N, C-alpha and C positions, 0 to 999 in steps of 0.2 A: 672666357667662354666663347668658343668659336662655332661657326656653322659647320655642319657635316657635309655639305654639298647637296644632299637630298633635302627636299622641302619637309621640315619637321611637322608642318600643319597644313595639310591639304583639306580645305573645307569642301566637302561634298554636299552636305545639307546644312542649312542655317534657318532656324525657325525662331521668330520673335514670339515669345510666350506671353508677354504682357508686362505691365508695370505695377510696382508696389508703391502706393501713394502715401501711406502713413505707417508709423511704427505699429506692429501687430496686425497690420491690414492684410489684404489678399496677397498671396504669392503663390507661384506654381508649385504643386506637389511634385517632388522628384527625389529619387535616391541617387541621382548622378552626382559626381564630384563637381564642385563649383570653384571658379576662380574669379575674383572681383577686381575691378579696375577703379581707381579713385585718383583725384587730383584737384587742384584749384580750377576754377571755372574757365580760365583762359589759358590752360596749359596745353591744349591741342589734343585732348583725349579722343574725341570723336574721329578726328583725322587719323590718329594712330591706330585706333581700332579698325577702321576701314582698311588701312594698310596691312595690319596684321592678318585680317581675314580675307584680304584680296577681294574686297567688295567695295563698290563705289559709294554705297549708301547704307551699309549695315547699321551704322550709328549715324544719326542725323547730325550734320555739322551746322550748328546754329550761328547766325551772325551776331547774336546777342548772348555773350557768355553768362552763365548762371540761370538761363531760362528753364532748363530741364529740372523738374522737381520730383521726378519719380525714379525709383530703382528699376531699371529695365533688365529683363532676363532673355537670353538667347540660348537656344539649344544647338550645339555644334556637333554634327555627325552622329547624333543620338549617343554621344560619348561623354559629354560634359556640358555644364551650364556656364556661359560667360555672363557675368553680372556687371552691368554698367551703373556705378553709383553716381548720384548727382554731384556736380562740381561744388566746391566749397570755397568760401573766403573771397568772393568777388565784391569789390568795394562798392560798386554802384547799386547792389541789391540791398534793399531795406533790411535793417537788423532783424526785424520781426520775421521776415521770410527766411533769412539765414538761420535763425534760431530754430525754425521748423526742421531743417535738414539734419541737425546734429542728432536728435533722438531717432530720426528715420535711419540714418546710416549706422549709428551705434546699435539700434535695435536689431537691424539686420545682422551685423557682425556678431552680436551676442547670441542670437537665436538660431544661427545656421549651422547645423551639425555637420553638413557635408562640405563646408568651406575648406579648401585645401591651401589657400593662400591668397594674398592680395598684391596686386601690382600698383605701386604708388608712382604717379607721374609727377616729375618736377621739371620746370622750365629751366634750361641751361643758362638763360640770360638773367635769371632772377636769383636772388639770395633766398634760401629756405625761410619760410615765414613761421610765425607762431602756430598757425594752423597746421603746417606741415610737421612741425615738431610734436604738436599735440596728437596728430594722427598716428605718428610712429610710436609715441609713448603708449597710446591706447592699444595699439596692435601688439606691442611687446607685453603689456599687462595681460592681454587676452591670450597670448601664446600663439598668435596667428603668424605663420611664415610670411615674410615680406620680401618682394623684389622691387627695386627702384629703377624705373625707366626715366632717363634724363632726356627730355625731348628737345626738338629744335636745334640739334647739333649741327645742322647745315649752316647755321649762322656763324660758325667758327671754323678757322683753319685747323689742320691736324694737330699741331703743337698746342695752340691755344685751347682747342677742345679738350685735349688730354689733361691739361692743367685745370680746366674748369671742372671736369669730372672729379679729379682728385680733390679739389677744394670743397665741392659739395659733399663728397663721401666723408671727408675729414670733419666738416661742420656737423654732420649728422651721425658721426661715429659708426659708419657703415663699413662692412667688409667688402673687399673688392668684388667677390663673387655675388654680391647682392645687387650690383649696379650694372645696368645695360644702357649705353649711349645709343639713342635712336633718332631718326628723322623720318617723319611721314612724307616729307617732300622728296627726299632722295631714296628712301627705302633702307637707309643705313640702320643696321642692328635689327632688322625685321626678323631674320632667321634666328638670331641669337635669342630674341625675346620669345619667339614661337617655341624654341627648344626649351627655354626656362618654363614657359606656361605648361607645356606637355609634361615636363618633369613634376610640376606641382600636381597636375591632374592624376599622374600615376602614383602619387604618394599614398600609401595605405592609410586609412583613417586613424588607425591606432598609433601611427607615427606622428600625427599632428598633435602637439602638446598644447591643447587649448584648455583654458580653465573652465571648470563647470560652473 
């Protein structure tokens, strides 16, 4: 999946619409397509979102992974909603608090008719966890299209990075076109990820095979 040369995602307007704090709680009313982002609490999601949107602080970068407990909604160019799901699986967070996030995330995924797909972030330096496998299984059962962004690729050289991506894709039984290697530090893969996100946004709702 290569970049085309032109920027596939030029953000002209970005509006923070608010946060959803509990399953079945408040969320913005919208008929726009939605693309969600999820990953472990220390995977670098906020930094990558800021790189994707070319904004320094669109998503707050916390020094304490796992602190964000709400689902945050951003309206991009009045064309689609970017949904930032709270990080999961951070070991230092109490089990009681982690248990609150599962119904929140699953409740959103099950109840959102306009969801076009989800971008799951995985740290290139880490082996996929039980939480990562569980998230992929849940999305497969729900019929939600999934793109996997492998973050922090700047920590590897070219050959080692390619081997790492292949190993993660194999471990998770992913197709090659589902995986995008990225780095918020260098900007690697930004345009490829933006292209994939815009392809999800443009997917007609009837083509999203989501279970009722």
